[in-house]
N, C-alpha and C positions, 0 to 999 in steps of 0.2 A: 152903163149898158154891158160892158165887158164882164163886170162882176156878176150881173144877173145871168149872163150866158154861161159863165163858169159854174155858178150854182146849179143851173138847170142841167148842165152836163154831168156834174157830180151826182145830182139826184138820179139822173137816168142810169148812170153806171151802177149806183148802189141798188136801184130798183131791179136792174137786169141781173145783178149778182144774186140778190135775194130770191128773185123769181126762178133763176136757174137752180139754186140750191133746193128750193121748195119742190121744183119739178123733179129733180133727181131723187129727193127724199120720197116723193109720192110714187115715183116709178119703182124704187127699191121696195116700198111697202106694199106693192100690188102684184107680187110675183106668185104665179101658180106653181104647183108641184111639177107640172110638165115643163114650165119655163126653167125652173131651177135645175131639173134633171138635164134639159137640153144644154144649159150653160155649163153644167158640170162635165158633160160628155165632150165638150170642146177643149177641155184641158189636155195637157201633154200626156198624162198617164193617170192610172187609177188613183194613185196617192194624191195627186193634185186635185182630181175630181172630188175625192173625199174631203180634202182640206177646204175646198170651196163650199161643199154642202154643209159641213159642220159649222162654218162661219156665217151661213146664210139661212139656216133653218128657221130662225125667228122672223124672217121676212115673208114666210108663207101667209097668204092673205086670210085664211080661215082655218078652223079646226080640221076639216077634211083634208085640205092641202097639206097641213103640217103633219097629220097622221101618215099620209101617203109618202111624203118625202122622208120622214123618219124611217119608215119601212125600207125604202130604197137605200137610204144611207146605211142601215144595218146590214143589208145584203153585201154592200161593198166592204164594210168592216170585217164581216165574216170571211169574205173571199180573200182578204189580205191577212187573215190569221189573227185579227184583233178581236179575239173572242170575248174578252171581258167587256170591251166597249160595245160590241155587237149585242150581247145579251141585254145590256142596259138600254140600248136604243130600241131593240125590239119591244122590250117591256114598256118603254115610254110611249111607243106607238099604240100598244095594246091598251094603255091607260086612258087614251082619248076616245071618248064616246062620240064617234062621228062616222059618216059613211066614207067609202073610198072616193078619192078625188077622180074626176072624169079623165079617162085616158091612162090612168096609172094602174099597175097590177093590183088585183083585189086580194084581200086577206081578211079573214074574220079575226076577232080578238083571240079566239081559241087557238087559231093557227099561229098568231104572233107570240102567244105565250109558249107554244110548243117550240117555236124557233128560238125563243129566249132560253128555254131549258136546254135545247141542243147546244147552243153556244156556250152556256155555262158548263155543260159536260166537257166540251172541247177545251175549256179553260181549266178543267179539273176543279171546278167550284161546285161540288156536289150538293152542298147545302142550298145554294141559290137555285140549282136545277130542280131540287125537290120542291122548293117554294113556288117556283113558276108552274110546276106540274100540278100543284094543289090550288091553282087560281080558280076562282069561281066560274070564269068563262069556260074552263075545261071541265070542271065538275058538272056543269049543267049542259054540256055538249052532247048531242045525240047523233053526231056524224061518225059512222063506223070506222072510217079511215083515220080520223083524228083520235078516236078512242084507242084504236090499235097502236098508233104511234106513241101515244101517251104510255100505254102499258109497256111497250118496248123500252122507251127511254127510262121508265121507272126501274125496270130490271137492270138496265145498263148501270144506272146510278148505284143500285144495291150491290151489283157485282164489283164495282170500283171501291166500295166501302167495305168489302169482305176482308176479314183479317187473315184468312188462310184459305187453302184450296178446298178443304172440306166445307167451309162456309160458302165459298163461291159455288161449289158443285150443288149444294142444296138450293141456292138461289137460281142457278141455271136450270135446275129441274123444273121450275115453274114454266119454263118455255116449252117443255115437251108437250104440254096440253095445247100450245099455240099452233103446233105444226099442222094439224088437221082441222083446225077451226076455220070454217068458211068465212067468218067475219074478219079473220085476221090474215087473209090471203095476201094482202098488200105488203105485209111485213114478213112473210114466210121465208123469203131468201135471207133476210137479216137474222131471223130466228135460227135457221139452220147453221148459218155462219157462226153465230154467237155460241151455240151449243158445241160446235166443233172446236172453236177457238179456246174455250175454257176447258172442256173435258178431253179434247184431242181424240175423241172416239171416232173411228173411221166410218161408222155408219152414217154420221151426220155429214161428213165430207162426201161420201158416196152419193147421198141423197142430193146434196148441193150440186155436185158435178153432173149428176144425171138429169136433174130437173132444170138447172140454170147453167148449162155448159158454157155459155158465152159471158157470164157475169164476172165482174171483178172479184167477187167473193169466191167464186169457184176457182179462179186463177190463183188466188192467194192460198186456198186450201190445198191446191194441187202443187204448190211450190213454184208457180210461175209468176207470182206477183208478191207484193208486200203490202202490209197494212199502211194506210195513209198516215201521214205524220200528225196523228191525233193522239196526244199523250195519254188520254184517258184509257186507251186500250192497255197501256202498260200497268195500270193499276189493278187489272183483273188477275187474280192468282190463277195459274194454269197447272195442268196435270204434270207437265214435264219439270216444272220447278219443284213441285211437291215431291216427286219421286227421286230427285237428285240427292245424293248423300253428301251432306256438307262436310263430313269429316274427311273425305277423300281429297288428297292434294291433286293439283293439276298443273299443266304447263303454263297456264295463265296466271297462277298465283301460287307461290311457294307454300309448303306446309307450314302452318303456324302464322302465315301472313294474313292479316285481316282483310286485305284487298281494298282497304280504304285509302284514298289519296286526297290531297288538297285539289281544289278545282283548278285545272290548268287553263292557260289562255291560248288555246289552239283549236284547230278544226278537228272534230272527232265525230264518231258515229254513236248515237244513243241507242242502246238495245234494251233498256229497261228503266222503270221509274216506280219506286216502291215506297210504302210507308214503313215497312219492316226491314231493318238492317239484314236480318237473316235471309230474306228473299233476295236481296241484292247480292249477298255473299254467294248464294246458291247459283245465281246466274253468272257471276264471275267465274265460278268453278266450271260450270257447264261450258262457257265460252272457251276456257282454258283447255278443256278436253278436245275441243275442235281446233286447237292451235292458235287461238287469239289471246293476246295479253290485255285482258279486260280489268277494269277497276271501277270503284264507285266513289262518289263524293256526296256530301250532304248539302241540302238547301233548306232554309227555313222560309216558308211562305208568310204572307202578311197575316194569315190566320194564327200564326204561331206554331203550326204543325211542321215537323221536320220530315223531309223526304230524302230518299237515296236514289241518285241517278247513276246508272251503270253505263259506261262508255268504253269505246275502243279508239285509241288515237289513230287518225288518218295517216297513211304513209305518203311518201314523196310523190308517188304515182297517182294518188287519189283513188286507189283501187280497193280500199278496205270495205267500203259499203257494198260493192259488188260481191266481194268474197264472203262477207257476212250473210248476204241474202242467199248466195249459192249454198251456204252451209245451213240454211234454214232459220236464220235469225231475222226478226223484224227490226229494222233500224231506219234512222234518218239522220242527216247531218245537222250538227249544231255548231255555232261559233260565237264566241264572246264578242 
């Protein structure tokens, strides 16, 4: 009798364990995008939220839920500066042919491809950006706002790939037709800023400050702000670099000094990012004329392309960034 009771107890325990596991598995496999987002928001910080989402995306119960949670995940990746991951995640969401999940932010596939292109630009991956901008969903789109943004991103990509200022100026000139186009009014502020940033022509700055006085772009053009830490802006050749005479010596680099250094392991302010060594050298000399000891080092990306990063070492007081911005240099801190 005792043996029978022990067997029954063992069977009950095994059955309970299996049932519990099955219930947990079923529960995990039935999560909606709303539930996944709510669980993620309970985490300690954004990074932990993102970690939770990336490990639970496959638990979305259908295509709509998965598409929406991918979209939400991409927004977190982009906010954290994980631009390569964000572009892939946006594109993955756009590749799912499904409706938006109930209660989640809505986005068309055309919008998602635009977001993927934007993130690729932020990652300085211009080839991927161009590929996303050529997606069928965007080519067949008839939304004026999305078409306008596509045109702007396309010009930004072309500017970043320009080999010198003359080429960049020719690309930027395409934007002049955008300024008074009623269909492109939503990007007019960006257009004026880009025209000023590349050409440094005061008429574009004046129009920006006059028409959008409280905008971040106007603040930057007026010298009261700095470009956000988006490296792709540093790829655009600018008038001030073109006009700088590279044969002149400066306090920042001695005559005959190439200005190139090995990459240091310290906090420093990045003021430029170029594909051409000559442009990096010009910026080193320009910074030297303003009293900064700038130098550049090279980096080879996964594509095999070599780039030149122009930096100024931070001082003990941590004041170099502020001094650079006061002197008119766009910069942001980097640390190994």
